[in-house]
C-alpha positions in Angstrom: -40.2 224.0 -33.2 -36.5 224.4 -32.3 -34.8 227.8 -32.0 -32.5 226.9 -34.9 -35.5 226.0 -37.1 -37.2 229.3 -36.2 -34.1 231.2 -37.1 -33.8 229.4 -40.4 -37.4 230.2 -41.3 -36.9 233.9 -40.6 -33.8 234.1 -42.7 -35.2 232.2 -45.7 -32.5 229.5 -45.5 -35.3 227.0 -44.8 -36.0 227.1 -48.5 -32.7 225.5 -49.3 -33.2 222.8 -46.6 -36.6 222.0 -47.9 -35.3 221.5 -51.4 -32.7 219.1 -50.0 -35.4 217.2 -48.0 -37.5 216.7 -51.1 -35.0 214.5 -52.8 -35.2 210.8 -51.8 -34.6 207.7 -53.9 -36.5 205.2 -51.8 -39.9 207.0 -51.5 -42.8 204.9 -50.2 -46.5 205.4 -51.0 -48.8 205.3 -48.0 -52.5 204.8 -47.9 -54.6 205.4 -44.8 -56.0 202.2 -43.3 -58.1 203.9 -40.6 -58.4 207.2 -38.7 -55.6 208.1 -36.4 -52.4 210.1 -35.7 -49.9 210.7 -38.4 -47.1 209.0 -36.4 -49.1 205.8 -35.6 -48.1 202.9 -37.9 -51.6 201.4 -37.7 -52.9 204.6 -39.4 -51.2 203.6 -42.6 -50.9 200.9 -45.2 -48.3 200.6 -47.9 -50.6 198.5 -50.1 -54.0 200.1 -50.4 -56.8 202.0 -48.6 -58.0 200.1 -45.5 -55.4 197.4 -45.8 -53.5 196.4 -42.6 -50.3 195.7 -44.4 -47.6 198.3 -43.6 -44.1 197.4 -44.8 -42.8 200.8 -43.5 -43.8 202.9 -40.5 -45.6 206.3 -41.2 -44.9 208.8 -44.0 -41.6 210.6 -43.9 -39.3 212.6 -46.1 -40.1 212.1 -49.8 -43.1 209.8 -49.3 -46.4 209.9 -51.2 -49.5 210.1 -49.0 -53.1 209.2 -49.8 -55.9 209.6 -47.1 -59.1 207.7 -48.0 -62.8 208.3 -47.6 -63.9 208.1 -43.9 -60.4 208.3 -42.6 -59.4 211.3 -40.5 -55.7 211.8 -39.9 -54.2 214.2 -37.3 -50.9 215.9 -38.1 -48.9 215.5 -34.9 -45.3 215.8 -36.2 -43.2 218.0 -38.5 -43.4 216.2 -41.8 -41.8 216.4 -45.3 -43.6 214.5 -48.1 -43.5 214.4 -51.8 -47.3 214.8 -52.2 -50.5 214.5 -50.3 -54.0 213.6 -51.5 -57.0 213.9 -49.0 -60.1 211.9 -49.7 -61.3 209.7 -52.6 -64.3 211.8 -53.5 -66.7 211.8 -50.5 -65.0 212.3 -47.2 -61.7 212.1 -45.3 -59.6 214.7 -43.6 -56.1 215.8 -42.7 -56.0 218.2 -39.7 -53.2 219.8 -37.8 -53.1 218.6 -34.2 -53.5 221.2 -31.4 -51.1 220.1 -28.8 -47.9 221.6 -30.4 -47.0 223.8 -33.4 -46.3 221.8 -36.5 -44.6 222.4 -39.9 -45.8 220.4 -42.9 -43.6 220.4 -46.1 -45.0 219.1 -49.4 -42.5 219.0 -52.2 -45.1 218.4 -54.8 -48.9 218.8 -55.0 -51.6 218.9 -52.3 -55.0 217.6 -53.5 -58.2 217.8 -51.5 -60.9 215.9 -53.2 -64.7 216.5 -53.0 -66.1 215.9 -49.5 -62.6 215.9 -47.9 -61.1 218.5 -45.5 -57.6 219.9 -45.0 -57.0 222.3 -42.2 -57.0 223.2 -38.5 -60.0 223.3 -36.3 -58.9 223.8 -32.7 -58.9 226.8 -30.4 -55.5 226.4 -28.7 -53.5 229.5 -29.7 -51.4 227.6 -32.2 -49.7 228.9 -35.4 -48.9 226.2 -37.9 -47.0 226.3 -41.2 -47.5 224.7 -44.6 -44.6 224.8 -47.1 -45.7 223.6 -50.5 -43.6 223.6 -53.7 -46.2 222.3 -56.1 -49.9 223.0 -56.8 -53.0 222.9 -54.6 -56.1 221.3 -56.1 -59.0 221.8 -53.8 -62.5 220.4 -54.6 -63.3 219.9 -51.0 -62.8 222.1 -47.9 -59.5 223.9 -47.3 -59.9 225.5 -43.9 -56.7 226.6 -42.2 -58.1 229.5 -40.2 -60.0 229.0 -36.9 -59.6 232.4 -35.3 -57.1 235.2 -35.0 -54.6 233.1 -33.1 -55.3 229.7 -34.5 -54.4 229.2 -38.1 -51.9 227.7 -40.6 -49.7 230.1 -42.7 -49.0 228.9 -46.2 -45.7 229.4 -48.1 -45.2 228.5 -51.8 -41.5 227.7 -52.3 -39.0 225.9 -54.4 -38.3 225.6 -58.1 -41.7 224.4 -59.3 -44.6 226.3 -60.9 -47.6 226.2 -58.6 -51.2 226.5 -59.7 -54.2 227.0 -57.4 -57.4 225.3 -58.8 -60.5 223.5 -57.9 -64.2 224.2 -56.9 -63.9 223.7 -53.2 -64.2 226.2 -50.3 -61.3 228.1 -48.6 -60.5 229.9 -45.3 -57.0 231.1 -45.2 -54.7 233.4 -43.1 -51.3 234.4 -44.5 -50.1 233.2 -47.9 -46.5 233.8 -48.9 -44.7 233.3 -52.2 -41.1 232.5 -51.8 -39.9 230.8 -54.9 -36.3 230.0 -55.7 -36.2 232.3 -58.9 -37.9 235.5 -59.7 -39.4 234.7 -63.1 -39.1 231.0 -63.9 -41.3 229.6 -61.1 -44.6 231.2 -60.3 -47.8 230.9 -58.3 -50.8 231.0 -60.6 -54.3 231.4 -59.1 -57.1 230.2 -61.4 -59.9 230.5 -58.8 -61.2 233.7 -57.1 -62.4 231.7 -54.0 -58.8 231.1 -53.0 -57.9 234.8 -53.2 -61.1 236.0 -51.4 -60.2 233.7 -48.5 -56.7 235.2 -48.0 -56.3 237.6 -45.0 -52.8 238.6 -46.0 -50.8 238.0 -49.1 -47.0 238.4 -49.2 -44.8 238.0 -52.2 -41.2 237.9 -51.0 -39.6 236.2 -54.0 -41.1 235.1 -57.3 -44.2 235.8 -59.4 -47.8 235.9 -58.3 -50.3 235.5 -61.2 -54.0 236.4 -60.9 -55.6 234.3 -63.7 -59.3 234.1 -62.9 -62.4 236.2 -63.7 -62.8 237.5 -60.2 -61.9 240.9 -58.6 -59.2 240.4 -56.1 -58.4 243.2 -53.7 -55.0 242.5 -52.1 -54.7 243.2 -48.4 -57.5 245.8 -48.3 -57.0 246.4 -44.6 -53.3 246.8 -44.5 -52.7 250.2 -46.1 -49.9 250.9 -48.6 -48.8 247.9 -50.5 -45.1 247.1 -51.4 -44.1 245.1 -54.5 -40.7 244.2 -53.3 -37.6 244.1 -55.5 -37.8 240.3 -55.8 -41.5 240.2 -56.5 -43.6 240.2 -59.7 -47.4 240.7 -59.8 -49.0 239.6 -63.0 -52.7 239.6 -64.1 -53.9 237.4 -67.0 -57.6 237.5 -66.4 -60.2 239.3 -64.2 -59.1 242.1 -61.9 -56.2 242.4 -59.5 -56.3 245.5 -57.2 -53.2 246.5 -55.3 -53.5 249.1 -52.4 -57.3 249.3 -52.9 -57.9 251.5 -49.9 -54.7 253.5 -49.8 -53.1 256.3 -51.8 -49.9 254.5 -52.5 -48.5 251.4 -54.2 -44.7 251.3 -53.8 -43.1 249.5 -56.7 -39.6 248.1 -56.2 -40.1 244.9 -58.3 -42.3 244.3 -61.3 -46.0 244.4 -62.3 -47.2 242.8 -65.5 -50.5 243.1 -67.3 -51.0 240.3 -69.9 -54.8 240.5 -70.0 -57.6 241.4 -67.6 -57.2 244.5 -65.4 -54.7 245.6 -62.7 -55.9 248.4 -60.6 -53.6 250.6 -58.4 -54.6 252.7 -55.4 -57.8 254.0 -54.0 -60.6 255.4 -56.2 -59.8 258.9 -55.0 -56.6 258.7 -56.9 -54.7 261.2 -54.7 -51.4 259.6 -55.4 -50.9 256.2 -57.2 -47.9 254.1 -58.1 -44.6 255.3 -56.7 -41.4 253.5 -57.8 -38.0 253.4 -56.3 -34.8 251.3 -56.7 -33.1 249.2 -54.0 -29.5 248.4 -54.9 -29.1 247.3 -58.5 -32.8 246.3 -58.7 -34.8 248.4 -61.2 -38.6 248.5 -61.0 -40.4 247.3 -64.1 -43.9 247.9 -65.5 -44.9 245.7 -68.4 -48.2 246.0 -70.3 -48.7 243.5 -73.1 -52.5 243.4 -73.0 -55.5 244.1 -70.8 -55.7 247.3 -68.7 -53.4 248.9 -66.2 -55.6 251.3 -64.3 -53.9 253.7 -61.9 -56.4 255.9 -60.1 -53.6 258.4 -59.5 -50.3 258.7 -61.5 -47.1 256.8 -62.0 -44.0 258.6 -60.7 -41.1 258.2 -58.3 -41.3 257.9 -54.6 -40.5 261.1 -52.8 -36.8 261.3 -52.1 -35.9 258.9 -54.9 -35.7 261.2 -57.9 -32.6 259.4 -59.1 -34.3 256.0 -59.2 -34.8 254.3 -62.6 -37.9 252.7 -64.0 -38.4 250.5 -67.0 -41.7 250.8 -68.7 -42.6 248.4 -71.6 -45.8 248.3 -73.5 -46.7 246.3 -76.6 -50.5 246.2 -76.4 -53.3 246.9 -74.0 -54.1 250.1 -72.2 -52.7 252.1 -69.3 -55.3 254.4 -67.8 -53.9 257.1 -65.5 -55.3 259.8 -63.1 -58.8 258.5 -63.3 -59.7 258.9 -59.6 -62.4 261.1 -58.3 -59.9 263.6 -56.8 -56.8 263.1 -59.0 -53.1 263.4 -58.4 -51.5 266.8 -57.7 -48.2 265.7 -59.2 -47.1 263.9 -62.4 -49.6 261.6 -64.1 -46.7 259.7 -65.8 -43.1 260.3 -65.2 -39.9 258.3 -65.7 -36.9 259.8 -64.0 -34.0 261.0 -66.1 -31.7 258.3 -64.9 -29.2 256.4 -67.1 -30.9 253.0 -66.5 -34.4 254.3 -67.1 -36.2 252.8 -70.1 -39.4 253.6 -71.9 -40.3 251.2 -74.7 -43.6 251.2 -76.5 -44.6 249.3 -79.7 -48.4 249.2 -79.3 -51.3 249.9 -77.1 -52.4 253.2 -75.5 -51.5 255.3 -72.5 -54.6 257.3 -71.5 -54.5 260.3 -69.2 -58.1 260.9 -68.1 -57.4 264.1 -66.2 -54.5 266.5 -65.9 -52.8 266.8 -62.5 -54.3 269.3 -60.2 -51.2 271.5 -59.8 -52.3 274.0 -62.6 -49.3 273.1 -64.8 -46.6 273.2 -62.2 -46.0 269.5 -62.8 -45.8 267.8 -66.1 -48.6 265.3 -66.9 -46.3 263.2 -69.2 -42.6 263.2 -68.7 -40.2 260.6 -70.2 -36.6 260.0 -69.5 -35.5 262.0 -72.5 -32.4 263.6 -71.0 -30.6 260.5 -69.5 -32.5 257.3 -70.2 -33.5 255.4 -73.3 -36.8 256.0 -75.2 -37.9 253.6 -78.0 -41.2 254.2 -79.7 -42.1 252.0 -82.6 -45.9 252.2 -82.1 -48.4 252.9 -79.4 -50.3 256.1 -78.6 -50.5 258.5 -75.6 -54.1 259.8 -75.4 -54.6 263.1 -73.5 -58.2 262.9 -72.4 -61.1 260.4 -72.8 -64.9 260.4 -72.6 -64.7 261.0 -68.8 -62.3 264.0 -68.9 -63.7 267.2 -67.5 -64.4 270.0 -69.9 -61.5 272.5 -70.5 -58.9 270.0 -69.3 -55.4 271.4 -69.9 -52.8 268.7 -70.2 -49.1 269.2 -70.7 -46.0 267.1 -71.6 -42.3 267.6 -71.3 -40.5 268.2 -74.7 -37.1 266.7 -75.3 -35.0 267.3 -78.4 -33.0 264.0 -78.2 -35.9 261.5 -78.4 -38.9 260.6 -80.4 -42.0 260.4 -78.2 -45.0 258.2 -79.1 -48.1 259.0 -81.2 -49.9 261.8 -79.3 -53.7 262.1 -79.5 -55.7 265.0 -78.0 -59.1 263.6 -77.4 -62.2 263.4 -75.1 -65.9 263.9 -75.2 -66.8 265.6 -78.5 -68.4 268.5 -76.8 -65.4 269.2 -74.5 -62.6 271.6 -75.3 -59.4 269.9 -74.1 -55.9 271.3 -74.7 -52.4 269.8 -74.8 -49.5 272.1 -74.3 -45.8 271.7 -73.5 -44.7 271.8 -69.9 -44.0 274.7 -67.5 -41.4 277.1 -68.9 -40.2 274.6 -71.5 -38.2 275.8 -74.6 -36.8 272.5 -76.0 -37.7 271.3 -79.4 -39.3 267.9 -79.6 -40.2 265.0 -81.9 -43.4 262.9 -82.0 -44.1 259.7 -83.9 -47.4 261.4 -85.0 -50.1 263.8 -83.8 -53.9 263.3 -83.9 -56.2 266.1 -82.8 -59.9 265.4 -82.2 -62.9 267.7 -82.7 -62.9 270.7 -80.4 -59.4 269.7 -79.1 -56.3 271.9 -79.2 -52.6 271.2 -79.6 -50.4 274.2 -78.7 -46.6 274.3 -78.6 -46.8 277.1 -76.0 -45.8 276.2 -72.4 -48.7 275.7 -70.1 -47.3 278.1 -67.6 -44.1 280.2 -67.2 -42.0 281.2 -70.2 -44.1 280.7 -73.3 -41.4 279.0 -75.4 -43.3 279.9 -78.6 -40.3 279.1 -80.9 -40.2 275.4 -80.1 -39.9 273.2 -83.2 -41.7 269.9 -83.7 -40.7 266.9 -85.9 -43.1 264.2 -87.0 -41.5 261.0 -88.1 -44.1 258.3 -88.7 -47.9 257.6 -88.6 -50.5 256.3 -86.1 -52.8 254.5 -88.6 -50.6 253.3 -91.4 -51.1 256.6 -93.2 -51.4 259.9 -91.3 -48.6 261.6 -89.4 -50.8 264.6 -88.6 -54.6 264.2 -88.5 -56.3 267.4 -87.4 -60.0 267.7 -86.6 -59.4 270.4 -84.1 -57.0 273.3 -83.8 -53.2 273.1 -84.3 -51.4 276.2 -82.9 -47.8 276.3 -84.2 -46.9 279.7 -82.7 -43.5 280.8 -84.1 -41.9 277.3 -84.5 -41.2 275.0 -87.3 -42.9 271.6 -88.0 -40.6 269.2 -89.8 -41.8 266.1 -91.6 -38.9 263.6 -91.5 -39.5 259.8 -91.6 -38.6 256.5 -93.2 -41.9 256.2 -95.1 -44.4 258.2 -97.0 -46.4 260.6 -94.7 -49.8 262.1 -94.9 -51.6 265.1 -93.5 -55.4 264.5 -93.0 -58.4 265.5 -91.0 -61.3 267.9 -91.5 -59.6 271.1 -90.2 -57.2 273.2 -92.2 -53.9 273.2 -90.4 -51.9 276.4 -90.3 -48.1 276.0 -90.0 -45.8 278.9 -89.1 -42.8 277.2 -90.8 -43.1 273.8 -92.6 -40.0 271.8 -93.5 -40.1 268.7 -95.6 -37.0 266.5 -95.1 -38.5 263.0 -95.9 -37.2 261.1 -98.9 -40.5 259.2 -99.2 -42.5 262.4 -99.5 -45.6 264.0 -97.9 -49.1 263.8 -99.3 -52.0 266.1 -98.4 -55.5 264.7 -97.7 -56.5 268.2 -96.5 -55.6 271.7 -97.4 -52.8 273.2 -95.3 -51.6 276.9 -94.9 -48.1 278.2 -94.4 -47.9 281.6 -92.6 -44.2 282.2 -92.7 -41.9 279.8 -94.6 -42.0 276.6 -96.6 -38.6 274.8 -96.8 -38.3 271.9 -99.2 -35.1 269.8 -98.5 -35.9 266.2 -99.4 -39.0 264.4 -100.7 -42.0 265.5 -102.9 -45.0 267.2 -101.4 -48.1 265.9 -103.1 -51.1 268.3 -103.4 -54.3 268.2 -105.4 -56.9 270.8 -106.6 -59.0 270.0 -103.5 -56.2 269.3 -101.0 -54.0 272.3 -101.6 -50.8 273.8 -100.3 -51.4 277.6 -99.6 -48.6 280.0 -98.8 -50.4 282.9 -97.0 -49.7 286.6 -97.5 -46.3 287.4 -96.2 -45.1 283.8 -96.3 -42.4 282.5 -98.7 -40.9 279.3 -100.0 -37.5 278.2 -101.1 -37.2 277.2 -104.7 -36.9 273.4 -103.9 -34.7 271.0 -105.8 -34.8 268.0 -108.1 -35.4 265.8 -105.0 -37.9 268.1 -103.2 -40.7 270.1 -104.8 -44.5 270.4 -104.9 -46.2 267.9 -107.2 -49.6 269.5 -107.7 -50.9 273.1 -107.3 -49.0 275.6 -105.2 -51.0 278.6 -104.1 -49.2 281.8 -103.1 -51.3 284.7 -101.6 -50.0 288.3 -102.1 -51.4 291.2 -100.2 -48.9 294.0 -100.8 -48.4 296.9 -103.1 -44.6 296.5 -102.9 -42.7 294.6 -105.6 -42.3 291.0 -104.7 -40.3 288.0 -106.1 -42.1 284.7 -105.4 -40.6 281.2 -105.5 -43.0 278.7 -106.9 -41.3 275.3 -106.2 -43.3 273.0 -108.5 -42.6 269.9 -110.5 -44.4 266.8 -111.8 -43.8 263.1 -111.8 -40.0 263.3 -111.2 -39.5 266.5 -113.2 -38.5 269.5 -111.1 -39.5 272.7 -113.0 -39.9 275.6 -110.6 -41.1 279.1 -111.6 -40.2 282.5 -110.2 -42.8 285.2 -110.4 -41.9 288.9 -110.0 -45.0 290.9 -109.4 -46.2 294.3 -108.3 -49.8 295.4 -107.4 -51.4 298.8 -107.3 -52.8 298.1 -103.8 -52.7 295.6 -101.0 -55.9 293.7 -101.8 -55.2 289.9 -101.5 -54.6 288.0 -104.7 -53.9 284.2 -105.0 -51.4 282.9 -107.6 -51.7 279.2 -108.3 -49.0 277.4 -110.1 -48.6 273.8 -111.4 -46.5 271.9 -113.9 -48.0 269.5 -116.5 -46.0 267.1 -118.5 -48.2 267.3 -121.5 -47.7 268.9 -124.9 -48.5 272.5 -125.3 -48.2 272.0 -129.0 -51.1 269.6 -128.9 -53.4 272.3 -127.7 -53.5 273.6 -131.3 -53.3 277.3 -130.4 -52.3 279.7 -133.2 -48.7 281.1 -133.2 -47.7 284.7 -133.7 -45.2 285.3 -136.6 -42.4 285.7 -134.1 -42.7 282.1 -132.8 -42.0 278.9 -134.8 -43.5 276.4 -132.3 -44.1 275.7 -128.6 -43.0 272.9 -126.4 -44.2 269.4 -127.1 -43.1 268.3 -123.6 -44.8 270.4 -121.0 -46.6 273.6 -120.0 -47.1 275.5 -116.8 -50.3 276.6 -115.2 -50.1 280.0 -113.5 -53.4 281.6 -112.7 -54.4 284.7 -110.7 -57.7 285.4 -108.9 -59.7 288.1 -110.6 -58.6 291.2 -108.7 -58.0 294.3 -110.8 -54.8 295.5 -109.1 -52.0 294.0 -111.3 -49.4 296.6 -112.2 -46.8 294.4 -113.9 -45.3 290.9 -113.7 -42.7 288.7 -115.3 -42.1 285.0 -114.9 -39.1 282.8 -115.0 -39.5 279.3 -116.3 -36.9 276.5 -115.8 -36.1 273.7 -118.2 -34.0 270.5 -118.2 -32.6 268.0 -120.6 -35.9 266.5 -121.6 -37.1 270.0 -122.7 -34.5 269.8 -125.5 -33.2 273.4 -125.5 -30.3 273.5 -127.9 -30.5 277.2 -129.0 -31.0 279.3 -125.9 -30.7 282.6 -127.7 -33.8 281.7 -129.7 -35.7 280.4 -126.7 -38.8 282.4 -125.7 -41.7 282.4 -123.2 -45.2 282.0 -124.5 -48.5 282.7 -122.8 -52.0 282.0 -123.9 -54.4 284.9 -124.6 -57.3 283.2 -122.9 -58.8 281.5 -126.0 -56.8 280.1 -128.9 -53.6 282.0 -129.5 -50.1 282.0 -128.0 -48.5 285.4 -127.1 -44.8 286.0 -127.3 -43.4 287.2 -124.0 -39.8 287.3 -125.1 -36.9 286.3 -123.0 -33.6 284.5 -123.7 -32.5 281.1 -122.3 -29.5 281.0 -119.9 -27.9 277.9 -121.4 -28.4 274.9 -123.6 -29.6 271.7 -121.9 -30.7 272.9 -118.5 -31.3 276.5 -117.5 -34.0 279.1 -117.2 -35.6 281.9 -119.1 -37.3 285.1 -117.8 -40.0 286.8 -119.7 -40.5 290.4 -120.4 -42.9 292.4 -118.3 -46.6 291.8 -118.9 -49.8 292.9 -117.2 -52.3 290.1 -117.8 -52.8 286.5 -116.7 -54.9 283.7 -118.2 -53.8 280.1 -117.6 -50.9 278.7 -119.6 -47.2 279.5 -119.9 -44.7 277.4 -121.9 -41.3 277.4 -123.7 -41.3 278.5 -127.3 -38.9 278.6 -130.2 -38.4 281.9 -132.0 -39.0 281.8 -135.7 -35.7 280.8 -137.3 -34.5 279.2 -134.1 -33.5 275.5 -133.9 -34.8 274.6 -130.4 -36.5 271.2 -131.1 -38.6 271.4 -127.9 -38.2 268.4 -128.8 -37.2 267.6 -132.4 -40.2 268.5 -134.6 -41.4 265.2 -135.8 -44.6 265.5 -137.8 -45.9 262.5 -135.8 -44.8 259.9 -133.4 -47.4 257.2 -132.4 -47.4 254.1 -130.3 -50.3 251.7 -130.9 -51.1 248.4 -129.2 -51.5 245.7 -131.9 -52.6 242.5 -130.3 -49.7 241.6 -128.0 -47.2 243.8 -129.9 -46.8 247.6 -130.0 -46.4 249.4 -133.4 -44.2 252.5 -133.3 -44.8 254.9 -136.2 -43.1 258.2 -136.8 -42.5 260.7 -139.5 -40.1 263.5 -140.2 -40.7 266.6 -142.3 -37.0 267.0 -143.2 -33.6 265.6 -142.1 -30.1 267.0 -142.2 -27.1 264.8 -141.5 -29.3 262.2 -139.6 -27.8 258.8 -139.0 -30.2 256.5 -137.1 -33.1 256.3 -134.6 -32.6 254.2 -131.4 -35.9 253.0 -130.0 -36.0 253.0 -126.2 -38.5 251.6 -123.7 -39.1 252.1 -120.0 -41.6 250.9 -117.5 -41.3 253.8 -115.1 -40.9 256.7 -117.6 -37.4 257.4 -116.2 -35.1 254.4 -116.8 -35.0 253.6 -120.5 -33.3 250.8 -122.4 -32.6 250.4 -126.1 -34.8 247.7 -127.8 -34.1 248.4 -131.5 -32.5 250.6 -134.2 -33.7 252.1 -137.4 -31.5 253.8 -139.9 -32.4 257.4 -140.8 -32.7 258.9 -144.3 -29.7 261.2 -143.8 -30.7 264.2 -145.9 -34.3 264.8 -146.9 -36.6 267.7 -147.7 -39.7 265.5 -147.9 -41.7 263.6 -145.4 -40.2 260.3 -144.3 -42.2 257.5 -142.5 -40.7 255.0 -140.2 -42.0 251.8 -138.4 -40.7 249.7 -135.6 -42.6 246.8 -133.9 -42.0 245.8 -130.3 -43.0 242.2 -130.1 -42.2 241.8 -126.4 -43.8 244.6 -124.5 -44.0 244.4 -120.7 -47.1 244.0 -118.6 -48.5 247.4 -117.5 -47.3 250.7 -118.9 -44.7 250.8 -121.6 -43.0 254.1 -122.3 -41.4 254.7 -125.7 -39.1 257.4 -127.0 -36.8 257.9 -130.0 -33.2 258.8 -129.8 -32.3 260.5 -133.0 -28.5 260.5 -133.6 -26.7 262.6 -136.3 -23.6 261.5 -138.2 -21.5 264.0 -136.2 -22.6 262.4 -132.9 -25.2 265.0 -131.9 -28.4 263.6 -130.6 -31.9 264.5 -129.3 -34.9 262.7 -127.9 -38.5 262.6 -129.1 -41.5 263.0 -126.9 -42.5 260.0 -124.8 -45.5 257.8 -125.7 -47.1 255.3 -123.4 -49.0 252.1 -124.1 -50.7 250.1 -121.4 -51.1 246.3 -121.7 -54.4 245.3 -120.2 -52.8 242.3 -118.5 -50.6 244.5 -116.4 -49.2 242.5 -113.5 -50.8 243.7 -110.3 -52.4 241.1 -108.0 -54.4 241.7 -104.8 -55.3 238.9 -102.5 -57.4 237.7 -101.0 -60.1 238.9 -103.3 -63.0 238.7 -102.4 -61.8 240.4 -99.2 -63.0 238.9 -95.8 -60.4 240.8 -93.7 -59.2 244.4 -93.9 -55.6 243.3 -94.4 -54.7 242.6 -98.0 -51.5 241.9 -99.9 -50.5 243.8 -103.1 -48.0 242.2 -105.5 -46.5 244.2 -108.5 -44.3 243.5 -111.5 -40.7 242.8 -110.6 -39.6 246.1 -112.1 -41.8 248.2 -109.9 -39.8 250.3 -107.5 -40.3 253.1 -105.0 -43.3 254.9 -103.5 -46.7 254.3 -105.1 -50.0 256.0 -104.3 -52.9 253.7 -103.7 -56.5 255.0 -104.0 -59.7 253.1 -103.4 -62.8 254.3 -105.3 -66.4 253.3 -104.9 -68.6 252.6 -107.9 -69.6 256.3 -108.1 -66.0 257.3 -108.5 -65.8 258.8 -105.0 -62.4 258.4 -103.2 -62.8 256.1 -100.2 -59.2 256.1 -99.0 -55.6 257.0 -99.9 -52.4 255.4 -98.9 -48.7 255.1 -99.9 -47.1 251.8 -100.7 -43.4 251.0 -100.8 -42.1 248.5 -103.3 -38.7 247.0 -104.1 -38.6 244.7 -107.2 -42.4 244.4 -107.0 -42.2 242.5 -103.7 -45.4 241.9 -101.7 -46.6 244.7 -99.5 -49.5 244.8 -97.1 -52.4 247.3 -97.3 -55.1 247.8 -94.6 -58.5 248.9 -95.7 -60.2 251.7 -93.8 -62.1 250.6 -90.7 -65.3 252.2 -92.0 -65.4 250.4 -95.3 -68.7 248.7 -96.1 -69.2 245.5 -98.1 -69.4 246.2 -101.9 -67.4 246.5 -105.1 -64.5 248.9 -105.3 -61.8 250.0 -107.8 -58.3 249.8 -106.4 -55.9 252.1 -108.3 -52.1 252.2 -107.8 -50.0 254.9 -109.6 -46.3 255.5 -109.5 -44.3 258.7 -109.8 -44.0 258.3 -113.6 -47.8 258.2 -113.9 -48.1 254.4 -114.5 -51.5 253.1 -113.3 -52.6 249.7 -112.3 -56.2 248.8 -111.5 -58.0 245.9 -109.8 -61.6 245.4 -108.9 -62.0 244.5 -105.2 -65.0 242.7 -103.8 -65.4 243.4 -100.1 -67.5 240.9 -98.1 -66.6 241.9 -94.5 
């Protein structure tokens, strides 16, 4: 080989020359006619195997070569061909000659058929070279290694995708990947026999793909492995192990896990993957499936703390710090560099063990100060079934980013803990938080300054439903947990979560699937907090709540515990189905024995209870009543309650508005009070010293608060496909007409008819209106009574449900857990979906978002069994839709 050629080979410029050599317009196809030297014309035929006809000489640049059965050709010259095929299925060979060092360049494919041999078999201290741009298909014997100083080195080059395949045998020395582009042209190995035969693999430029079921340990005898800045290692199947017997893999280029497993480092796991940048090149880790298993951790190379890393994960699993010893530094760290990126949309990152530095280093540290973090899915699991008991993990909090779903997990009998990093004080946001049985999440720093006042924000969910799922222990310390997302959020699990401060700032609301406690403050800013009689919101003794607003309140029971003999004023921020009606309770006890006060609003007629009225009251509200109960502790000194009212309570005479309370059986008691204004306002009762169940607005005798207008009756009846509206008045003064209004959500009404009123009457008058075109589902009706002077008032609301209400669920029967729910075009907003079994037991809850009844997807619980279920959907106005589901999973 000339000195110039050697220099070109060293510098890589040989690649350009070879590309030029491979282009030839007058290529000739050569067949072997007999055994012989490559450069002897009689070795070749340009017609067919064994023919003596040769219209050329011997194969040269761009020619196609076929060596037949029984023919043995010796390579005795530097050659450049388009493709080479050895053997026809039983024998034949192409061997490098031993009297000089030779270079063979194949611009296309090299095929070794069954029974044939390609290689070198001489003991003459020669090092040969094969440059191949295309694929190698070996069904015979590919033997290019004789001993440590007699072999052929192989380089895959040029702008062609190369695949290694076949069922033949291999014996190789050094294999180099030097493609012309980094990502477009690759070397893909589909057989483990090829890899097991490699003594040294070098990827200088391009992508190397392990795509077979074998376990390939790359260069196990050569120590630390470098993935250079122009190299990509990808695994699509089986196992690819980099640096199998060394502590370090140095990443300057890229690694990709599409399927299968990529392992990094020795099983001791003392160190792991260390990345660093060279020039403008940024290392990349991309996991879209399979498993990336790093026995140590992923962090920067010592001395390169300013280097960037780009980590992308859409599926699959990354398993970290799973070695027998474990790393003494970070398990997962992306430097705070402007070009660093962390992007996760699916899959899991699992930390099997914390680092061994006793909290000095963070286990999980993203580029939250300088880089870019994007989390639209995916979970970081702190612990697994192989984690030691009492593992104490920690992560670095950042106030400027949202980190992925966090799960604290491990063997069910182990007590593992996740805390914030050493001396950290920063607030942080998570996509969601999942705490397994016997596991602990604690905002306190693992070492150093405690940082107990850190605030946490949860913004989404990990399972399509829950943003916080607690089966273990959540330790909030002195901080605030804020629920703030772009969808309805849920709190679930089997453990009661105790919050120091809880802030709701989520337009789509927060629902409880498990009781929660507040030890300091509840702050309602945006969104409704949904509670039930079994999944309650409890404000502990000494805690308080703001009064809420029309866009943020508690829908369901709100329990406030009092354990004080001092006078207290308690905000009870309750409402129901879009109506915000908070209460304020002023109370004093004779001692500090704990007492629970539970409050809830009900949009049902207090008048319909039929309780007797004292002479001082004319009637009670036909719109709503308030539940306000007290545990049976004999320490009440005195109390007074403030009720609120709005336009639909029909307060027109505030001076004659009163507060009524039941006596525990069948009579209303007059607790006095005066309304603050007509329309919307509040009324505070006089002091009282007894509780039963109900409080409501009342009209003083002689007052004119309609609460609403006192119709003797108003009825809505389904009559075939029409709805009959019937109402009666006891008397009328100056009345003009009734406007009949209809709604499908109980909030937005439209006029559908008009009936003239009697005007003046002291006797009962009966009226009828027929709605011949009701809508599918719930139809809400009310009457707008207008006087001749323009004054007006509304009746109570009546609802009629058409049985052919338009909700469709498909497919049904259900063969997959993902179903589609379609509603009427008028359905809007957040709806609660509940799945019941035939015994009436709740199987699962979820929140659905609708706009103009458009389709939305719903995923059934993973544990659901085949059978028949009732699927119920309810909106904020109380409309309900039902569908029977047949599950055949």
